[in-house]
C-alpha positions in Angstrom: -50.0 27.5 46.7 -50.1 29.3 43.1 -53.8 29.9 41.2 -54.9 30.0 37.5 -56.1 33.4 36.3 -59.4 33.0 36.5 -60.8 36.4 34.1 -58.3 34.1 31.4 -59.9 30.8 31.9 -64.1 32.1 31.9 -62.8 34.2 28.1 -61.6 30.8 27.2 -64.8 29.5 27.8 -66.9 31.5 26.0 -64.9 31.3 23.0 -66.1 27.1 22.9 -69.0 28.5 20.8 -69.9 27.4 16.7 -67.2 27.7 14.7 -67.1 28.1 11.6 -65.8 25.4 8.3 -63.8 26.1 6.4 -63.3 23.7 3.3 -62.4 20.0 3.2 -64.6 20.2 6.8 -61.7 22.2 8.3 -62.5 24.4 11.7 -61.6 27.8 12.2 -59.6 28.1 15.3 -59.0 31.5 16.3 -60.5 32.2 19.1 -60.1 29.0 20.5 -56.5 29.8 20.0 -55.3 33.4 20.5 -51.3 34.1 19.9 -50.7 34.4 24.4 -48.5 32.2 26.7 -50.7 29.6 27.6 -52.5 29.6 31.4 -53.7 26.3 31.7 -53.6 23.7 30.1 -56.4 20.1 30.8 -55.4 16.3 31.4 -57.3 13.4 31.6 -56.2 10.9 34.4 -57.2 7.1 34.9 -57.4 6.1 38.5 -57.3 2.2 40.0 -60.6 3.3 42.2 -64.0 4.3 42.2 -63.4 6.1 46.1 -60.2 8.6 44.7 -60.4 10.9 49.1 -61.0 14.0 47.8 -59.8 15.5 50.8 -55.9 14.5 50.3 -56.2 14.6 46.6 -56.9 18.9 46.3 -54.7 19.9 48.5 -52.0 17.8 47.2 -53.6 19.5 43.9 -52.9 23.5 45.3 -49.6 22.7 45.7 -48.7 23.1 42.4 -51.0 25.4 41.7 -53.6 22.6 39.6 -57.1 21.2 40.9 -59.8 19.0 38.9 -61.4 20.6 36.3 -63.9 17.2 35.9 -65.2 14.6 38.3 -64.1 12.5 39.4 -66.1 9.6 37.1 -67.3 6.2 37.6 -69.2 4.0 36.2 -71.9 0.7 36.4 -69.6 -1.4 33.7 -66.4 -0.4 35.2 -65.8 -0.6 39.0 -63.2 -0.6 40.8 -61.6 2.9 38.1 -62.0 6.3 38.3 -61.5 9.4 35.8 -61.3 13.0 36.6 -59.9 15.6 34.1 -56.9 18.8 35.2 -56.7 22.1 35.3 -52.7 22.6 36.0 -50.3 24.3 34.6 -48.3 23.9 31.8 -44.3 23.8 33.7 -46.2 21.2 36.1 -45.2 17.2 34.7 -48.3 14.2 34.4 -46.0 12.5 36.9 -46.1 15.5 39.4 -50.4 15.4 39.1 -50.1 12.0 38.7 -48.0 11.3 42.2 -51.3 14.2 43.5 -53.4 11.6 42.9 -51.7 9.0 44.3 -51.9 10.5 47.3 -55.9 9.9 47.0 -55.3 6.1 46.8 -55.1 4.2 43.8 -52.1 4.7 41.3 -53.5 7.7 38.4 -51.8 7.4 35.1 -51.7 9.7 32.0 -54.5 9.5 29.4 -54.9 10.6 25.2 -57.8 11.8 24.1 -59.2 12.1 20.5 -61.9 14.1 19.2 -64.3 13.5 16.8 -67.7 15.2 14.9 -70.6 15.6 12.6 -72.3 12.2 14.7 -75.2 11.1 13.3 -78.2 8.3 13.2 -79.2 6.7 17.0 -79.0 8.3 20.0 -77.4 6.5 22.7 -80.4 5.2 25.0 -81.0 1.8 24.4 -83.4 1.2 27.5 -80.5 -0.9 29.5 -80.5 1.7 32.8 -82.3 -1.7 34.1 -80.4 -4.2 33.4 -77.7 -1.6 34.7 -75.2 -1.0 31.6 -75.4 3.3 31.1 -75.6 4.7 28.2 -71.9 5.0 28.9 -70.5 1.7 28.9 -72.8 0.4 26.4 -70.6 2.0 24.1 -67.1 1.5 25.9 -67.6 -1.7 25.2 -66.5 -1.9 21.8 -62.8 -1.7 23.2 -61.6 -2.4 26.9 -58.7 -0.1 25.7 -61.2 2.5 25.5 -61.6 4.1 29.6 -64.2 6.5 29.7 -66.9 8.4 26.6 -68.1 11.5 26.7 -70.7 13.4 24.2 -72.9 15.9 24.2 -75.3 15.9 20.5 -72.5 15.5 17.2 -69.3 15.7 19.6 -67.6 12.4 21.2 -64.7 12.7 23.1 -62.6 9.4 24.0 -60.1 8.9 26.3 -57.8 6.1 26.8 -53.9 4.5 27.6 -51.3 6.0 24.9 -50.8 3.9 21.7 -53.6 2.3 22.5 -56.8 4.3 20.7 -56.3 3.9 16.9 -59.4 6.7 15.1 -60.1 4.1 11.6 -61.2 1.2 14.4 -62.8 3.4 16.9 -64.7 4.4 13.1 -64.8 1.6 12.5 -66.6 -0.1 15.7 -69.0 2.3 17.5 -71.0 1.5 13.4 -70.4 -1.4 13.7 -71.9 -1.3 17.0 -74.9 0.6 15.7 -76.0 -1.0 13.3 -78.3 -4.8 15.0 -80.0 -0.6 16.3 -80.5 0.8 13.2 -76.9 2.3 13.0 -75.4 5.8 13.6 -71.9 6.4 12.6 -69.6 9.2 14.4 -68.5 11.4 11.9 -64.9 12.0 11.9 -61.8 13.4 13.7 -61.8 17.2 14.5 -59.8 18.8 12.6 -58.9 22.9 12.9 -57.0 25.3 11.3 -56.2 28.7 12.9 -53.6 31.3 12.2 -51.3 33.7 14.8 -50.0 37.2 13.5 -45.9 37.2 14.8 -44.3 40.1 15.6 -42.1 39.5 12.2 -41.5 37.8 9.5 -38.6 35.3 9.6 -35.0 35.4 7.6 -35.4 31.9 5.8 -34.2 30.2 8.0 -35.6 30.8 11.0 -38.6 29.3 9.3 -37.4 26.4 7.4 -36.5 25.4 11.4 -40.0 26.6 12.5 -41.8 25.3 9.8 -39.5 22.1 10.9 -39.8 21.9 14.8 -44.2 21.8 13.9 -43.9 18.8 10.9 -43.0 16.5 13.8 -45.4 17.7 16.2 -48.3 14.8 17.6 -51.1 16.2 15.7 -50.5 19.0 13.0 -51.0 18.1 9.9 -49.5 20.6 8.1 -48.3 24.8 8.4 -47.5 27.6 6.3 -45.3 31.4 7.2 -45.7 33.1 4.9 -44.1 37.2 5.5 -45.5 37.0 9.8 -48.6 34.8 9.4 -48.1 31.2 10.4 -51.1 29.0 10.1 -51.3 25.2 11.0 -53.7 22.9 10.4 -54.2 20.3 13.0 -56.5 17.4 14.2 -58.3 17.2 17.9 -56.3 13.3 17.2 -53.8 11.2 20.3 -54.0 14.7 22.7 -51.7 14.2 25.5 -52.2 17.8 26.5 -54.6 20.3 25.8 -55.5 23.6 25.9 -58.2 25.3 27.8 -60.2 27.0 26.0 -63.0 25.7 28.3 -66.8 23.4 28.3 -68.5 21.2 25.7 -71.1 23.0 24.2 -74.4 23.2 22.3 -76.7 21.8 21.6 -77.9 17.4 21.3 -77.9 14.7 23.4 -75.5 14.5 26.3 -74.7 11.5 28.1 -76.0 12.3 32.0 -76.5 15.4 33.4 -72.6 15.9 34.1 -71.3 15.6 30.2 -71.5 19.5 29.5 -69.0 20.6 32.0 -66.4 18.0 30.4 -63.3 19.8 28.9 -63.4 20.3 25.8 -60.7 18.8 23.7 -58.3 21.5 22.1 -54.7 21.3 20.8 -51.5 22.7 23.7 -50.3 25.8 21.7 -48.3 25.5 24.7 -44.9 24.9 23.3 -45.8 25.9 20.2 -45.7 29.8 21.5 -42.5 29.2 23.4 -41.5 27.8 20.5 -41.7 31.0 18.9 -40.5 32.8 21.6 -37.3 31.0 21.0 -36.6 32.1 18.1 -38.3 36.4 19.3 -40.9 35.8 16.6 -43.5 36.6 20.1 -43.3 38.7 23.0 
């Protein structure tokens, strides 16, 4: 069994702090994304059972060098379903992780995540708990495509099946839901930027090849490679795999006491590092 490096995970957690905002609402994410191989990634799954057997799931995950990072979580409004986040080595496929989860009862499917920041307006408490409607259920009710929802202060994360969630649709439906109650807005999809200093400046052909690959990478808005400095601007939009950068942090209202243990959505830099490594631009 291969265990994930504890020191690396603790360091990542410490780096999730307040980010400086650059012009255009872009967050400075250099501390979140060091130029180094990824020890682990985070993937999100939906389980078709609300009582998964952890005694079977945990050993199956351990055989893959993976572990539960969050959950299983359930909500009253979606009986028979559960949500989990897994921390795993980058090379372990979603198919293998889903098979491990299935051993605990019920099929499992991978989800994508969209992160928003800048939430403002009415809070999540509508006093409906006595009616069996949680704060999470109230928001998830805006679309059947939402499998899970977490929020802490101004930050929100939505999870759903690949190809189903659309950021603008979530923004519009969220605003419409809260309009009769004083109004609230999600803010905007999180946009981040980081720079890596490479071992050397690539020749023109290599530079063009790297930038062309990045242009086709999901979540990347743009990239620049000047001399030996690579700068990447990205969106946390419909992420299938997330970097393991730690938990949600910050002040403000949480949906429930478990939310602060939810992994913070982040870009997965493992494929980028592998690309640069193949070009001999990083160790």
